[in-house]
C-alpha positions as CSV (number, residue, x, y, z in Angstrom):
1,X,98.8,107.1,104.0
2,X,102.3,106.8,102.6
3,X,102.0,103.1,102.0
4,X,98.8,103.5,100.0
5,X,100.2,106.4,98.0
6,X,103.5,104.6,97.2
7,X,101.8,101.3,96.4
8,X,99.7,102.7,93.6
9,X,101.5,105.9,92.5
10,X,104.4,106.8,90.4
11,X,107.8,108.3,91.2
12,X,106.4,111.8,92.1
13,X,103.8,110.3,94.4
14,X,106.5,108.1,96.1
15,X,108.7,111.1,96.7
16,X,105.8,113.2,98.0
17,X,104.8,110.4,100.4
18,X,108.3,109.9,101.6
19,X,108.5,113.7,102.5
20,X,105.6,113.1,104.9
21,X,108.2,111.4,107.1
22,X,110.6,114.4,107.2
23,X,109.2,116.3,110.2
24,X,108.5,113.2,112.4
25,X,112.0,111.8,111.7
26,X,113.6,115.2,112.5
27,X,111.6,115.5,115.7
28,X,112.4,112.0,116.8
29,X,116.1,112.4,116.0
30,X,116.3,115.7,117.8
31,X,114.5,114.3,120.9
32,X,116.6,111.2,120.6
33,X,119.7,113.1,121.7
34,X,118.1,113.2,125.2
35,X,116.2,109.9,125.2
36,X,117.5,106.6,123.8
37,X,114.0,105.2,123.1
38,X,113.3,108.1,120.8
39,X,116.6,107.7,119.1
40,X,115.6,104.1,118.3
41,X,112.2,105.3,117.1
42,X,113.9,107.7,114.7
43,X,116.0,104.9,113.3
44,X,112.9,102.7,112.9
45,X,111.0,105.5,111.2
46,X,113.9,105.8,108.7
47,X,113.8,102.0,108.2
48,X,110.1,102.2,107.4
49,X,110.6,105.1,105.0
50,X,113.5,103.2,103.4
51,X,111.3,100.1,103.0
52,X,108.6,102.2,101.3
53,X,111.1,103.9,99.0
54,X,112.8,100.7,98.0
55,X,109.6,98.9,97.4
56,X,108.4,101.7,95.1
57,X,111.8,101.9,93.4
58,X,111.7,98.2,92.7
59,X,108.1,98.3,91.5
60,X,108.8,101.3,89.2
61,X,112.3,100.2,88.3
62,X,113.6,103.6,89.6
63,X,117.2,103.5,90.8
64,X,117.0,106.9,92.4
65,X,114.1,105.8,94.8
66,X,116.1,102.8,95.8
67,X,119.2,104.9,96.4
68,X,117.1,107.3,98.5
69,X,116.0,104.3,100.6
70,X,119.7,103.3,101.0
71,X,120.4,106.8,102.1
72,X,117.9,106.5,104.9
73,X,119.4,103.2,106.1
74,X,122.9,104.8,106.1
75,X,121.6,107.8,108.1
76,X,119.9,105.6,110.6
77,X,123.0,103.5,111.0
78,X,125.3,106.5,111.6
79,X,123.1,107.6,114.5
80,X,123.3,104.3,116.4
81,X,126.0,102.7,118.7
82,X,126.7,99.0,118.2
83,X,127.3,98.6,121.9
84,X,123.8,99.8,122.8
85,X,121.6,99.1,119.7
86,X,123.0,95.9,118.2
87,X,119.6,94.5,117.2
88,X,118.5,97.6,115.4
89,X,121.9,97.8,113.6
90,X,121.6,94.2,112.6
91,X,118.2,94.9,111.1
92,X,119.6,97.9,109.2
93,X,122.6,95.8,107.9
94,X,120.3,93.1,106.6
95,X,118.0,95.7,105.0
96,X,121.0,97.5,103.5
97,X,122.5,94.3,102.0
98,X,119.1,93.1,100.7
99,X,118.5,96.4,99.1
100,X,121.9,96.4,97.4
101,X,121.3,92.9,96.2
102,X,117.9,93.9,94.7
103,X,119.6,96.9,93.1
104,X,122.4,94.7,91.7
105,X,119.9,92.3,90.2
106,X,117.8,95.1,88.8
107,X,120.8,96.8,87.1
108,X,122.5,93.6,86.1
109,X,125.6,94.4,88.3
110,X,126.7,90.9,89.3
111,X,129.6,92.1,91.3
112,X,127.3,94.2,93.5
113,X,124.9,91.3,93.8
114,X,127.8,89.0,94.9
115,X,129.0,91.5,97.4
116,X,125.5,91.9,98.8
117,X,125.2,88.1,99.3
118,X,128.4,88.2,101.3
119,X,127.2,91.3,103.3
120,X,123.9,89.5,104.0
121,X,125.7,86.4,105.3
122,X,128.0,88.6,107.5
123,X,125.0,90.5,108.9
124,X,123.3,87.2,109.7
125,X,126.4,85.9,111.4
126,X,126.0,88.9,113.8
127,X,122.4,88.1,114.5
128,X,121.6,84.8,116.3
129,X,118.4,82.9,115.7
130,X,117.7,83.0,119.5
131,X,118.4,86.7,119.7
132,X,115.5,87.7,117.4
133,X,113.9,84.8,115.6
134,X,111.7,86.8,113.3
135,X,114.5,89.1,112.2
136,X,116.8,86.1,111.7
137,X,114.1,84.4,109.6
138,X,113.6,87.6,107.5
139,X,117.3,87.8,107.0
140,X,117.5,84.2,105.9
141,X,114.6,84.9,103.4
142,X,116.5,87.9,102.1
143,X,119.7,85.9,101.8
144,X,117.8,83.1,100.0
145,X,116.3,85.7,97.6
146,X,119.7,87.2,96.9
147,X,121.3,83.8,96.3
148,X,118.4,82.8,94.0
149,X,119.0,86.0,92.0
150,X,122.7,85.3,91.9
151,X,122.0,81.7,90.8
152,X,119.7,82.8,88.1
153,X,122.1,85.5,86.8
154,X,125.1,83.1,86.8
155,X,123.3,79.8,86.2
156,X,125.0,78.5,89.3
157,X,123.3,75.5,90.8
158,X,125.2,75.8,94.1
159,X,123.6,79.3,94.7
160,X,120.2,77.8,94.2
161,X,120.9,75.0,96.7
162,X,122.1,77.5,99.2
163,X,119.0,79.6,98.6
164,X,116.8,76.6,99.4
165,X,118.8,76.0,102.6
166,X,118.1,79.6,103.6
167,X,114.4,79.2,102.9
168,X,114.3,76.0,104.9
169,X,116.0,77.7,107.9
170,X,113.6,80.5,107.7
171,X,110.7,78.1,107.5
172,X,111.7,76.5,110.8
173,X,110.9,79.8,112.6
174,X,108.0,80.9,110.4
175,X,106.0,77.6,110.5
176,X,104.7,78.7,113.9
177,X,103.4,82.0,112.4
178,X,101.2,81.2,109.4
179,X,99.7,84.7,109.2
180,X,103.0,86.5,108.4
181,X,103.6,87.9,105.0
182,X,107.2,86.9,105.0
183,X,106.1,83.2,105.4
């Protein structure tokens, strides 16, 4: 329901749809204090809401929606322990850096965009291809997109070449899954 509302509505509809997640997230996080699986489910629900808010923010060019999505990622990250949830934290780090890169590109903040490219590369260093091939490929795609944005903003051919390398690396994993949207 939230996806449909956010995909076609404006800022008010996006905020209203995002509020639909409040009670389920609160319940998952409360129960997550006793059950690690529910703790992860709460973090994943925050990631989903973040993805929806960021998508709507980029579509509507609304910085506040994007920042709300970043807030969800930060809240999810704060509730997790790197020793026990490294894969979820890697996903959050990749989403966080990719969102900041998109925000930097949207606002014309080249310094933020460059920092985000660096953060994406660091997050990918912590996530091996064999550890989670799809997450790794999504991260490579996000890094490629950020490098392409940086290359376009600075007219830097090296950034474009690095972006192509990222897309090629992602393609090695994704060629086996032709039905995925990220492909």
